C-alpha positions as CSV (number, residue, x, y, z in Angstrom):
1,X,-23.1,3.2,38.1
2,X,-20.3,5.3,39.6
3,X,-18.0,6.2,36.7
4,X,-18.8,8.5,33.7
5,X,-16.4,8.3,30.8
6,X,-17.1,11.1,28.4
7,X,-15.9,12.0,25.0
8,X,-15.0,15.7,24.5
9,X,-15.4,16.9,20.9
10,X,-19.1,17.3,20.0
11,X,-20.1,15.8,23.3
12,X,-19.2,18.6,25.7
13,X,-18.8,21.4,23.0
14,X,-19.4,21.8,19.3
15,X,-15.9,21.0,18.0
16,X,-17.0,21.0,14.3
17,X,-18.3,24.5,14.4
18,X,-15.6,26.1,16.5
19,X,-12.7,24.5,14.6
20,X,-14.1,24.9,11.1
21,X,-15.0,28.5,11.6
22,X,-11.7,29.3,13.2
23,X,-9.8,27.6,10.4
24,X,-11.8,29.3,7.7
25,X,-11.0,32.7,9.3
26,X,-7.3,31.9,9.5
27,X,-7.1,30.7,5.9
28,X,-9.0,33.7,4.6
29,X,-6.4,35.9,6.3
30,X,-3.5,33.8,5.0
31,X,-4.9,34.0,1.5
32,X,-4.7,37.8,1.7
33,X,-1.3,37.9,3.3
34,X,0.2,35.5,0.8
35,X,-1.9,36.2,-2.3
36,X,-2.6,32.5,-2.6
37,X,-6.0,30.9,-3.3
38,X,-7.6,29.3,-0.3
39,X,-8.0,26.0,-2.2
40,X,-4.2,25.8,-2.5
41,X,-3.8,26.5,1.2
42,X,-6.3,23.8,2.1
43,X,-4.4,21.2,0.0
44,X,-1.1,22.2,1.6
45,X,-2.7,22.0,5.1
46,X,-4.1,18.6,4.3
47,X,-0.7,17.3,3.4
48,X,0.8,18.5,6.7
49,X,-2.1,17.1,8.7
50,X,-1.7,13.7,7.1
51,X,2.0,13.8,7.7
52,X,1.5,14.5,11.4
53,X,-1.6,12.4,11.8
54,X,-3.8,15.2,13.2
55,X,-5.9,18.0,11.8
56,X,-5.0,20.1,14.8
57,X,-1.4,21.0,14.5
58,X,-0.4,24.3,16.2
59,X,1.4,26.7,13.9
60,X,1.2,24.3,10.9
61,X,0.9,27.4,8.8
62,X,4.6,28.1,9.3
63,X,5.3,24.9,7.4
64,X,3.1,25.5,4.3
65,X,5.0,25.5,1.0
66,X,3.3,28.8,0.1
67,X,4.7,30.3,3.3
68,X,8.3,29.0,2.9
69,X,8.3,30.3,-0.7
70,X,7.0,33.7,0.4
71,X,9.6,34.1,3.2
72,X,12.8,32.4,2.0
73,X,15.7,32.5,4.5
74,X,13.5,34.1,7.2
75,X,13.6,32.9,10.8
76,X,10.6,31.0,12.2
77,X,9.9,33.9,14.7
78,X,10.0,36.5,11.9
79,X,7.6,34.5,9.8
80,X,5.3,34.0,12.8
81,X,5.2,37.8,13.3
82,X,4.3,38.3,9.6
83,X,1.5,35.7,9.9
84,X,0.2,37.1,13.2
85,X,-3.0,38.5,11.7
86,X,-4.0,35.0,10.6
87,X,-3.2,33.4,14.0
88,X,-5.2,36.2,15.6
89,X,-8.2,35.5,13.3
90,X,-8.1,31.9,14.4
91,X,-8.0,32.8,18.1
92,X,-10.8,35.4,17.8
93,X,-13.1,32.8,16.3
94,X,-12.1,30.2,18.7
95,X,-13.0,32.5,21.6
96,X,-16.4,33.2,20.0
97,X,-17.3,29.6,19.1
98,X,-15.6,27.3,21.6
99,X,-18.4,27.1,24.1
100,X,-19.9,24.3,26.2
101,X,-23.2,22.9,25.1
102,X,-26.2,24.0,27.2
103,X,-26.2,22.4,30.7
104,X,-22.8,20.7,30.5
105,X,-21.1,22.6,33.4
106,X,-24.2,22.3,35.6
107,X,-24.6,18.6,34.9
108,X,-20.9,17.8,35.6
109,X,-21.2,19.8,38.9
110,X,-24.2,17.8,40.0
111,X,-22.8,14.4,39.0
112,X,-19.5,15.0,40.9
113,X,-21.4,16.4,43.9
114,X,-23.3,13.1,44.0
115,X,-20.1,11.0,44.0
116,X,-19.9,10.2,40.3
117,X,-16.3,10.0,39.1
118,X,-15.9,11.8,35.7
119,X,-13.1,10.8,33.3
120,X,-12.5,12.3,29.9
121,X,-11.5,10.3,26.8
122,X,-10.7,11.7,23.4
123,X,-8.8,11.1,20.2
124,X,-7.7,14.7,20.2
125,X,-4.0,15.3,20.7
126,X,-3.4,15.6,24.5
127,X,-2.3,19.2,24.6
128,X,-5.3,20.4,22.6
129,X,-7.7,18.4,24.7
130,X,-6.1,19.8,27.9
131,X,-6.3,23.3,26.6
132,X,-10.0,23.1,25.9
133,X,-11.0,21.7,29.3
134,X,-9.0,24.4,31.0
135,X,-10.2,27.3,28.9
136,X,-13.8,26.0,29.3
137,X,-13.3,25.9,33.1
138,X,-14.3,22.2,33.5
139,X,-11.0,20.5,34.3
140,X,-11.8,20.5,38.1
141,X,-14.7,18.1,37.4
142,X,-12.4,15.5,35.9
143,X,-10.4,13.0,37.8
144,X,-8.5,12.1,34.7
145,X,-8.2,13.0,31.1
146,X,-7.1,10.3,28.5
147,X,-5.9,11.7,25.2
148,X,-3.7,10.8,22.3
149,X,0.0,11.5,21.8
150,X,0.8,13.7,18.8
151,X,3.2,16.2,17.4
152,X,3.4,19.5,19.2
153,X,5.2,22.3,17.5
154,X,7.0,24.7,19.9
155,X,5.7,28.2,20.0
156,X,7.6,30.3,17.3
157,X,8.5,32.8,20.0
158,X,10.1,30.6,22.7
159,X,10.4,33.4,25.2
160,X,6.6,34.1,25.2
161,X,5.1,33.2,28.6
162,X,2.9,30.2,28.8
163,X,-0.8,30.9,29.3
164,X,-1.7,27.5,30.8
165,X,-0.2,25.6,33.7
166,X,1.5,22.3,32.8
167,X,-0.8,19.4,33.3
168,X,0.3,16.8,35.8
169,X,1.0,13.3,34.4
170,X,-1.5,12.0,37.0
171,X,-4.2,14.1,35.5
172,X,-3.4,13.9,31.8
173,X,-2.7,10.4,30.6
174,X,-1.3,10.3,27.1
175,X,-2.3,7.2,25.1
176,X,-0.2,5.9,22.2
177,X,-1.7,6.8,18.8
178,X,-2.3,3.1,18.2
179,X,-4.9,2.9,21.0
180,X,-7.8,4.3,19.1
181,X,-11.6,4.0,19.1
182,X,-13.5,1.8,18.8
183,X,-11.1,-0.7,20.3
184,X,-12.9,-2.0,23.5
185,X,-9.5,-2.8,25.1
186,X,-8.9,0.9,25.4
187,X,-12.1,1.4,27.4
188,X,-11.6,-1.7,29.5
189,X,-8.1,-0.4,30.4
190,X,-9.5,2.9,31.5
191,X,-12.0,1.2,33.7
192,X,-9.3,-0.9,35.2
193,X,-7.0,2.1,35.8
194,X,-9.8,3.9,37.5
195,X,-10.7,1.0,39.7
196,X,-14.2,0.2,38.3
197,X,-15.8,-2.8,36.5
198,X,-17.4,-2.1,33.1
199,X,-20.8,-2.7,34.7
200,X,-20.1,0.3,37.0
201,X,-19.3,2.6,34.0
202,X,-21.2,4.7,31.5
203,X,-19.6,6.1,28.3
204,X,-21.2,9.0,26.4
205,X,-20.2,10.2,22.9
206,X,-21.5,11.5,19.7
207,X,-20.3,8.8,17.3
208,X,-22.3,5.6,16.9
209,X,-19.4,3.8,15.2
210,X,-16.6,4.9,17.5
211,X,-18.1,5.7,20.8
212,X,-21.3,3.6,21.1
213,X,-19.9,0.4,19.5
214,X,-16.8,0.6,21.7
215,X,-18.9,0.9,24.8
216,X,-21.3,-1.8,23.9
217,X,-18.5,-4.2,23.0
218,X,-16.7,-3.5,26.3
219,X,-19.9,-4.1,28.3
220,X,-20.1,-0.4,29.4
221,X,-23.5,1.4,29.3
222,X,-23.4,3.2,25.9
223,X,-25.0,6.6,25.7
224,X,-25.3,8.4,22.3
225,X,-25.1,12.2,22.4
226,X,-27.4,12.7,19.4
227,X,-27.2,16.4,19.8
228,X,-23.5,16.3,18.9
229,X,-24.4,15.4,15.3
230,X,-26.4,18.6,14.7
231,X,-24.2,21.1,13.0
232,X,-23.9,22.9,9.6
233,X,-22.8,20.2,7.1
234,X,-21.0,22.9,5.1
235,X,-18.6,23.2,8.1
236,X,-18.0,19.5,8.0
237,X,-17.0,19.8,4.3
238,X,-14.4,22.3,5.3
239,X,-12.9,19.8,7.8
240,X,-13.0,17.0,5.1
241,X,-10.9,19.3,2.8
242,X,-8.1,19.5,5.4
243,X,-8.5,16.1,7.1
244,X,-5.5,14.2,8.3
245,X,-7.3,11.0,7.3
246,X,-5.5,9.0,4.5
247,X,-7.2,6.8,2.0
248,X,-6.5,3.9,4.3
249,X,-8.2,5.7,7.2
250,X,-11.3,6.3,5.0
251,X,-11.3,2.6,4.0
252,X,-11.1,1.6,7.7
253,X,-14.0,3.8,8.5
254,X,-16.1,2.2,5.8
255,X,-15.3,-1.2,7.2
256,X,-16.1,-0.1,10.8
257,X,-19.5,1.2,9.7
258,X,-20.3,-2.2,8.1
259,X,-19.0,-4.1,11.1
260,X,-21.1,-2.1,13.6
261,X,-24.1,-1.3,11.5
262,X,-26.5,-3.2,13.8
263,X,-25.2,-1.8,17.1
264,X,-27.6,0.5,18.9
265,X,-27.0,2.6,22.1
266,X,-28.4,1.7,25.4
267,X,-29.6,5.3,25.9
268,X,-30.1,8.3,23.5
269,X,-29.8,11.8,24.9
270,X,-30.6,15.1,23.3
271,X,-29.0,17.2,26.0
272,X,-26.0,16.5,28.2
273,X,-28.2,17.1,31.2
274,X,-30.2,14.0,30.2
275,X,-27.3,12.1,31.8
276,X,-28.6,12.9,35.2
277,X,-31.5,10.5,34.7
278,X,-29.1,7.8,33.5
279,X,-27.4,8.1,36.9
280,X,-30.7,8.2,38.8
281,X,-30.5,11.9,39.6
282,X,-33.3,14.5,39.4
283,X,-32.7,17.0,36.6
284,X,-35.1,19.4,38.3
285,X,-32.4,20.1,41.0
286,X,-29.8,21.0,38.3
287,X,-30.1,24.6,37.1
288,X,-29.4,24.7,33.4
289,X,-27.6,27.7,31.8
290,X,-29.1,29.5,28.9
291,X,-26.0,29.7,26.7
């Protein structure tokens, strides 16, 4: 095998923990600023997320009914300044909790040093996915990053300098929202674009239904990142309360679980560094970090 296609969220880093904790901190701050119960804010966020088809909508707080009622006739930039403590709370927690799983950076370095082509594939909105690989300092290991199109709100202060360089269209390939996991055609198309056959590729992800079943159906070696399912279930409940999933999405997930109930991964890993053995490399030559 010469191509590694890797999921991002809960495969390279613990998305559930970082996003849920950051969101909790932001809504706690908003609740104090607006004198509105958190449960009300969660319901309002959920409606916006469902409208936009994503639970990660930058500055969605500016569109909350509770905010527009609290600041009638106020400019977007002025409202953003009033809510700055809430945005700051999100950012502080993101910096604290958005971290690579142990061994990810070292493993990517060894794979690429041995000629393995690494490609990212995620259902996160493209700009959010790009932000994370850059902030985590792993973008240089990727030949390409495939992510979904999605709504991107402009920054409420348009004159504020950008913190990240613009991604090149050659690096960041934006997929239409209709091309979702576990459709094997998406994975086959990625292999074709990268110049590899499915037999030359390996796909690693944390979801048995969406990642493993897609890879197995496409004829790509399917690796299940079991460690990505280990997180505080109470944090998952927070995400469910603000999810962009509609009733139709939930029904589709139930059907997918029934459809792929019997599909098992080719390989199960409990650390990202276990991928070295999948590619025939010696893990003893890969120094693993302690974080």
